[in-house]
MARFITOR-715542 format. One record per residue (C-alpha): x, y, z; residue in one letter. Coordinates in Angstrom, 2 decimals, padded with zeros to 5 digits. Example, Ala and Ser with C-alpha at 12.3 -4.5 7.8 and 13.67 -1.06 7.14 Angstrom:
<pts>
{x = 012.30 | y = -004.50 | z = 007.80 | rest = A}
{x = 013.67 | y = -001.06 | z = 007.14 | rest = S}
</pts>
This chain:
<pts>
{x = 063.78 | y = 094.60 | z = -015.36 | rest = X}
{x = 065.17 | y = 092.93 | z = -018.26 | rest = X}
{x = 065.64 | y = 096.09 | z = -020.22 | rest = X}
{x = 067.60 | y = 097.64 | z = -017.72 | rest = X}
{x = 069.99 | y = 094.39 | z = -017.51 | rest = X}
{x = 070.26 | y = 094.64 | z = -021.10 | rest = X}
{x = 071.29 | y = 098.24 | z = -020.96 | rest = X}
{x = 073.94 | y = 097.41 | z = -017.85 | rest = X}
{x = 075.45 | y = 094.74 | z = -020.14 | rest = X}
{x = 075.88 | y = 097.13 | z = -023.16 | rest = X}
{x = 077.36 | y = 100.22 | z = -020.86 | rest = X}
{x = 081.06 | y = 099.12 | z = -021.31 | rest = X}
{x = 080.64 | y = 098.70 | z = -025.14 | rest = X}
{x = 079.03 | y = 102.25 | z = -025.05 | rest = X}
{x = 081.42 | y = 103.52 | z = -023.10 | rest = X}
{x = 084.19 | y = 102.39 | z = -025.31 | rest = X}
{x = 082.71 | y = 103.39 | z = -028.39 | rest = X}
{x = 082.40 | y = 106.79 | z = -026.82 | rest = X}
{x = 086.11 | y = 107.01 | z = -025.86 | rest = X}
{x = 086.93 | y = 106.15 | z = -029.28 | rest = X}
{x = 084.94 | y = 108.70 | z = -030.65 | rest = X}
{x = 086.35 | y = 111.25 | z = -028.65 | rest = X}
{x = 089.70 | y = 110.29 | z = -029.52 | rest = X}
{x = 089.07 | y = 110.52 | z = -033.07 | rest = X}
{x = 087.52 | y = 113.95 | z = -032.79 | rest = X}
{x = 090.64 | y = 115.26 | z = -030.81 | rest = X}
{x = 092.96 | y = 113.77 | z = -033.45 | rest = X}
{x = 091.29 | y = 115.52 | z = -036.21 | rest = X}
{x = 092.79 | y = 119.04 | z = -037.19 | rest = X}
{x = 090.60 | y = 122.01 | z = -036.29 | rest = X}
{x = 087.76 | y = 122.97 | z = -039.06 | rest = X}
{x = 088.36 | y = 125.68 | z = -041.00 | rest = X}
{x = 084.83 | y = 127.40 | z = -040.16 | rest = X}
{x = 084.75 | y = 129.12 | z = -036.75 | rest = X}
{x = 080.94 | y = 127.54 | z = -036.53 | rest = X}
{x = 082.03 | y = 124.10 | z = -037.44 | rest = X}
{x = 084.81 | y = 124.09 | z = -035.12 | rest = X}
{x = 082.39 | y = 125.45 | z = -032.11 | rest = X}
{x = 080.02 | y = 122.67 | z = -032.93 | rest = X}
{x = 082.92 | y = 119.97 | z = -032.93 | rest = X}
{x = 084.15 | y = 121.55 | z = -029.72 | rest = X}
{x = 080.73 | y = 121.16 | z = -028.20 | rest = X}
{x = 080.45 | y = 117.18 | z = -029.10 | rest = X}
{x = 083.79 | y = 116.75 | z = -027.64 | rest = X}
{x = 082.65 | y = 118.61 | z = -024.33 | rest = X}
{x = 079.52 | y = 116.17 | z = -024.43 | rest = X}
{x = 081.90 | y = 113.41 | z = -024.73 | rest = X}
{x = 083.94 | y = 114.12 | z = -021.94 | rest = X}
{x = 081.15 | y = 114.91 | z = -019.55 | rest = X}
{x = 079.58 | y = 111.48 | z = -020.45 | rest = X}
{x = 082.90 | y = 109.45 | z = -020.00 | rest = X}
{x = 083.41 | y = 111.47 | z = -016.76 | rest = X}
{x = 080.07 | y = 110.59 | z = -015.25 | rest = X}
{x = 080.32 | y = 106.77 | z = -016.52 | rest = X}
{x = 083.98 | y = 106.36 | z = -015.40 | rest = X}
{x = 085.02 | y = 109.01 | z = -012.83 | rest = X}
{x = 088.92 | y = 109.51 | z = -012.58 | rest = X}
{x = 090.51 | y = 106.90 | z = -010.19 | rest = X}
{x = 091.97 | y = 109.34 | z = -007.56 | rest = X}
{x = 092.91 | y = 107.13 | z = -004.66 | rest = X}
{x = 094.22 | y = 109.42 | z = -001.77 | rest = X}
{x = 095.77 | y = 106.61 | z = -000.05 | rest = X}
{x = 098.21 | y = 106.43 | z = -003.31 | rest = X}
{x = 099.07 | y = 109.71 | z = -003.22 | rest = X}
{x = 099.44 | y = 110.83 | z = 000.80 | rest = X}
{x = 100.96 | y = 109.27 | z = 003.78 | rest = X}
{x = 099.42 | y = 108.92 | z = 007.10 | rest = X}
{x = 101.36 | y = 109.17 | z = 010.33 | rest = X}
{x = 100.08 | y = 107.97 | z = 013.48 | rest = X}
{x = 101.62 | y = 109.28 | z = 016.83 | rest = X}
{x = 100.61 | y = 110.09 | z = 020.43 | rest = X}
{x = 099.93 | y = 113.25 | z = 022.03 | rest = X}
{x = 103.26 | y = 113.68 | z = 023.30 | rest = X}
{x = 105.25 | y = 112.84 | z = 020.22 | rest = X}
{x = 102.78 | y = 115.83 | z = 018.29 | rest = X}
{x = 103.58 | y = 118.07 | z = 020.99 | rest = X}
{x = 107.19 | y = 117.82 | z = 020.78 | rest = X}
{x = 107.19 | y = 117.66 | z = 016.93 | rest = X}
{x = 105.08 | y = 121.02 | z = 016.91 | rest = X}
{x = 107.36 | y = 122.45 | z = 019.55 | rest = X}
{x = 110.46 | y = 121.59 | z = 017.27 | rest = X}
{x = 108.78 | y = 122.94 | z = 014.04 | rest = X}
{x = 107.76 | y = 126.25 | z = 015.89 | rest = X}
{x = 111.18 | y = 127.15 | z = 016.68 | rest = X}
{x = 112.62 | y = 126.69 | z = 013.29 | rest = X}
{x = 112.40 | y = 129.33 | z = 010.82 | rest = X}
{x = 113.74 | y = 128.82 | z = 007.55 | rest = X}
{x = 111.13 | y = 128.88 | z = 005.02 | rest = X}
{x = 111.43 | y = 124.88 | z = 004.10 | rest = X}
{x = 110.60 | y = 124.43 | z = 007.90 | rest = X}
{x = 107.48 | y = 126.83 | z = 007.58 | rest = X}
{x = 106.07 | y = 124.70 | z = 004.73 | rest = X}
{x = 106.44 | y = 121.62 | z = 006.85 | rest = X}
{x = 104.88 | y = 123.00 | z = 009.71 | rest = X}
{x = 102.12 | y = 124.28 | z = 007.49 | rest = X}
{x = 101.61 | y = 120.93 | z = 005.90 | rest = X}
{x = 101.76 | y = 119.18 | z = 009.37 | rest = X}
{x = 099.03 | y = 121.42 | z = 010.74 | rest = X}
{x = 096.82 | y = 121.12 | z = 007.50 | rest = X}
{x = 096.93 | y = 117.46 | z = 007.64 | rest = X}
{x = 096.56 | y = 117.24 | z = 011.55 | rest = X}
{x = 093.36 | y = 115.06 | z = 012.98 | rest = X}
{x = 093.33 | y = 113.87 | z = 016.76 | rest = X}
{x = 091.11 | y = 111.45 | z = 018.56 | rest = X}
{x = 091.50 | y = 110.73 | z = 022.65 | rest = X}
{x = 094.41 | y = 108.76 | z = 021.98 | rest = X}
{x = 096.04 | y = 109.37 | z = 019.13 | rest = X}
{x = 097.02 | y = 112.19 | z = 016.19 | rest = X}
{x = 096.92 | y = 111.42 | z = 012.86 | rest = X}
{x = 098.40 | y = 113.30 | z = 010.08 | rest = X}
{x = 098.02 | y = 113.00 | z = 006.54 | rest = X}
{x = 100.63 | y = 114.29 | z = 004.13 | rest = X}
{x = 100.91 | y = 114.44 | z = 000.37 | rest = X}
{x = 103.78 | y = 112.80 | z = -001.06 | rest = X}
{x = 105.52 | y = 116.06 | z = -001.63 | rest = X}
{x = 109.63 | y = 114.94 | z = -001.58 | rest = X}
{x = 110.95 | y = 118.22 | z = -000.45 | rest = X}
{x = 108.65 | y = 118.59 | z = 002.21 | rest = X}
{x = 109.09 | y = 114.73 | z = 003.49 | rest = X}
{x = 112.96 | y = 114.84 | z = 002.98 | rest = X}
{x = 112.82 | y = 117.80 | z = 005.54 | rest = X}
{x = 110.55 | y = 116.34 | z = 008.26 | rest = X}
{x = 112.69 | y = 112.89 | z = 008.19 | rest = X}
{x = 115.43 | y = 114.89 | z = 008.69 | rest = X}
{x = 114.24 | y = 116.86 | z = 011.45 | rest = X}
{x = 112.62 | y = 113.58 | z = 013.14 | rest = X}
{x = 116.13 | y = 111.79 | z = 012.76 | rest = X}
{x = 118.21 | y = 114.58 | z = 013.82 | rest = X}
{x = 116.13 | y = 117.00 | z = 016.17 | rest = X}
{x = 114.57 | y = 114.40 | z = 018.28 | rest = X}
{x = 114.47 | y = 114.93 | z = 021.98 | rest = X}
{x = 115.50 | y = 112.06 | z = 024.29 | rest = X}
{x = 112.13 | y = 111.26 | z = 025.44 | rest = X}
{x = 110.55 | y = 110.79 | z = 022.06 | rest = X}
{x = 113.61 | y = 109.25 | z = 020.29 | rest = X}
{x = 111.90 | y = 105.80 | z = 019.52 | rest = X}
{x = 108.71 | y = 107.32 | z = 018.36 | rest = X}
{x = 110.53 | y = 109.94 | z = 015.91 | rest = X}
{x = 112.84 | y = 107.23 | z = 014.65 | rest = X}
{x = 109.74 | y = 105.00 | z = 013.81 | rest = X}
{x = 108.19 | y = 108.04 | z = 012.07 | rest = X}
{x = 111.24 | y = 109.03 | z = 009.84 | rest = X}
{x = 111.44 | y = 105.19 | z = 008.77 | rest = X}
{x = 107.96 | y = 105.37 | z = 007.90 | rest = X}
{x = 108.45 | y = 108.45 | z = 005.69 | rest = X}
{x = 111.38 | y = 106.65 | z = 004.08 | rest = X}
{x = 109.52 | y = 103.66 | z = 003.27 | rest = X}
{x = 105.92 | y = 104.44 | z = 002.48 | rest = X}
{x = 106.81 | y = 108.17 | z = 001.18 | rest = X}
{x = 110.15 | y = 109.28 | z = -000.26 | rest = X}
{x = 110.19 | y = 105.60 | z = -001.93 | rest = X}
{x = 107.27 | y = 106.61 | z = -004.03 | rest = X}
{x = 107.97 | y = 108.63 | z = -007.24 | rest = X}
{x = 105.37 | y = 111.18 | z = -007.79 | rest = X}
{x = 104.89 | y = 110.66 | z = -011.43 | rest = X}
{x = 104.35 | y = 107.08 | z = -011.10 | rest = X}
{x = 101.52 | y = 107.64 | z = -008.74 | rest = X}
{x = 100.31 | y = 109.90 | z = -011.26 | rest = X}
{x = 100.62 | y = 107.42 | z = -013.83 | rest = X}
{x = 098.81 | y = 104.93 | z = -011.72 | rest = X}
{x = 095.99 | y = 107.07 | z = -011.30 | rest = X}
{x = 095.44 | y = 107.59 | z = -014.87 | rest = X}
{x = 095.80 | y = 111.38 | z = -014.64 | rest = X}
</pts>
């Protein structure tokens, strides 16, 4: 067990050395001989694979998506409205809603990626086309989209995840 503990202690240093070696190889100009360059590419690929296995990308779906929660009547009213609209943007919103849809006995959950075009249109629909019976629910969803979705910059999200 002592040897495994030693390996685990040294692993961060080895990972950092691997990253440094990869940066060094990427910073070099391509080798003039094709055989030497192919060897260099193979070494870079091995280093990339080792880094990926040791430190997978930090893709956090909660950072890059928005989760809306609603009741079945609200969901049905929203689907009815979106089905009646015929513009291309409305079709994109409808497809995004149906793709991210998940339901339980009591609630409907919709996961949407942070796409400003879709979120702006959905917020507009929720704000301006709400039926009277769903006014409060639609207003709450529109506010959630504004705060949790439209306030996020997609480039900042990519920067946070290190992509």
